[in-house]
C-alpha positions in Angstrom: 0.0 0.1 0.1 1.3 3.4 -0.9 1.6 6.4 1.7 -1.0 7.9 -0.3 -3.4 5.0 -0.2 -2.7 4.6 3.5 -3.5 8.1 4.3 -6.7 7.7 2.4 -7.5 4.7 4.4 -6.8 6.4 7.7 -9.1 9.3 6.6 -11.8 6.9 6.0 -11.1 5.2 9.5 -11.3 8.4 11.4 -14.5 9.2 9.5 -16.0 6.1 10.4 -14.7 6.1 13.9 -16.3 9.4 14.5 -19.7 8.0 13.7 -19.2 4.8 15.8 -17.9 6.6 18.9 -20.8 8.8 18.7 -23.3 5.9 18.1 -21.7 4.3 21.3 -21.9 7.5 23.6 -25.4 8.8 22.0 -27.1 5.2 22.5 -27.9 5.0 18.8 -27.5 1.1 18.6 -24.2 0.8 17.0 -24.1 -2.8 15.2 -20.6 -2.3 13.4 -18.1 -0.2 11.5 -16.0 -1.1 8.7 -13.5 0.4 6.2 -14.0 -2.2 3.8 -15.0 -0.3 0.4 -18.0 -1.2 -1.3 -19.5 0.4 -4.8 -21.1 3.3 -2.8 -18.8 4.1 0.0 -15.3 3.7 1.2 -16.6 2.7 4.5 -19.9 2.4 6.6 -21.3 2.3 10.2 -24.2 0.3 10.9 -26.5 1.4 13.8 -30.3 1.1 14.6 -32.7 3.2 12.6 -35.0 5.7 14.0 -38.1 3.9 15.5 -41.2 3.9 13.4 -43.1 6.3 15.7 -40.0 9.0 15.7 -40.3 8.8 11.5 -44.1 9.2 11.7 -43.6 11.9 14.1 -41.0 13.7 11.6 -43.4 13.2 8.9 -46.4 15.1 10.7 -43.9 17.6 12.3 -44.7 16.8 15.9 -42.1 15.0 17.6 -42.4 14.8 21.4 -39.1 16.0 23.5 -38.2 12.7 24.0 -38.2 11.8 20.1 -36.6 15.0 19.4 -33.8 14.3 21.7 -33.4 10.7 20.0 -33.6 12.3 16.4 -30.8 14.8 17.5 -28.6 12.2 18.8 -28.8 10.5 15.4 -28.1 13.5 13.6 -25.2 14.4 15.7 -23.6 11.0 14.9 -24.4 11.3 11.4 -22.1 14.6 11.5 -19.7 13.1 13.8 -18.1 11.3 11.0 -17.4 14.2 8.6 -16.6 16.4 11.6 -13.9 13.7 12.6 -12.5 13.7 9.2 -12.6 17.6 9.2 -10.3 17.5 12.5 -8.0 15.1 10.9 -7.6 16.8 7.3 -8.3 20.2 8.5 -11.3 21.1 6.2 -14.9 19.8 5.6 -15.3 17.2 3.1 -18.8 17.5 2.0 -18.5 15.7 -1.1 -17.2 12.7 0.6 -19.7 13.1 3.2 -22.5 13.4 0.8 -24.8 10.2 2.1 -24.4 11.4 5.6 -25.4 15.0 4.6 -28.4 13.7 2.3 -29.6 11.7 5.6 -29.1 14.9 7.8 -31.0 17.1 5.4 -34.0 14.9 5.5 -33.9 15.4 9.2 -33.2 19.0 9.1 -36.5 19.7 6.9 -38.4 18.0 9.2 -36.9 19.4 12.6 -36.5 22.8 12.0 -37.8 25.0 15.1 -40.0 27.1 12.9 -41.3 27.5 9.4 -39.2 30.5 8.4 -36.9 30.1 5.6 -33.9 29.6 7.6 -35.3 27.1 10.1 -33.7 24.0 8.7 -30.3 26.0 8.2 -30.5 27.0 12.0 -31.0 23.5 12.9 -28.4 21.8 10.7 -25.8 24.6 12.3 -26.9 23.7 15.8 -26.2 19.9 15.0 -22.9 20.7 13.2 -21.8 22.5 16.4 -22.6 19.6 18.6 -20.9 17.3 16.3 -17.6 19.2 16.4 -17.9 19.5 20.2 -18.3 15.8 20.4 -15.5 15.2 18.2 -13.0 17.5 20.0 -14.3 16.1 23.6 -13.9 12.3 22.1 -11.1 12.7 19.8 -8.7 10.4 21.8 -11.4 7.4 21.5 -11.9 8.1 17.9 -8.3 7.9 17.1 -8.1 4.5 19.1 -11.1 3.0 17.2 -9.6 4.4 13.9 -6.3 2.6 14.8 -8.4 -0.7 15.5 -10.1 0.0 12.1 -6.7 0.3 10.4 -5.7 -3.2 11.8 -8.9 -5.1 11.6 -11.0 -3.3 8.8 -14.2 -4.3 10.5 -15.3 -3.6 14.3 -18.3 -5.1 16.0 -20.2 -3.0 18.3 -18.7 -4.9 21.7 -15.4 -4.3 20.0 -16.1 -0.5 19.8 -17.5 -0.4 23.1 -14.7 -1.8 24.6 -12.1 0.5 22.9 -14.4 3.4 24.0 -14.1 2.2 27.5 -10.6 2.0 27.3 -10.2 -1.6 28.0 
C-alpha cells in the first residue's frame, strides 16, 4: 500500500470512527463499523434506525421532546463522521460526506424549529456545532477506534464499546 493509499484509508477510518464513537456514546444502537470499501462507499457504520413512531412524528412535524432528543442524537452521530474527518484533514469534505449530509438534510427539513426560510439551516448549524464539540471531546477515543479499524478493517459493536471504555 502506498503512503497516499494509507492516508486515504486512515481518513476513512477516522470518519467511520467518528460515527461509531458517537453512536456508542449517544446510544444509537451501533451494530458495526467497517472501512471495507463497497461500490457506494469507502466505509460504513451500521446502527439502529430511528423507530417507526419517530419517523411518523417527523412526517407530521410533531415529535415529542423525547423523540426530538433521539432524533438529534442520531443527527449528531451522522455529522460526527465528517466532523472527525474535518479535524484530521483540516477542512470539511462535503462531497465525501454526501450520504451523511443527505440523511441529515432529510431530518433538518422536518426538525426545523419554525417554518421560516432559515429554520432548517439553523437546525443544521446547531447539529454541526454539537458534532464538532463531540469530536473535540472524544478525539482520543476516535483515534483508538480508527487505529483498530486500520488493523482489523471491521469492528463489531462490542469491540468498539470496549475500545471506548479503554479496555
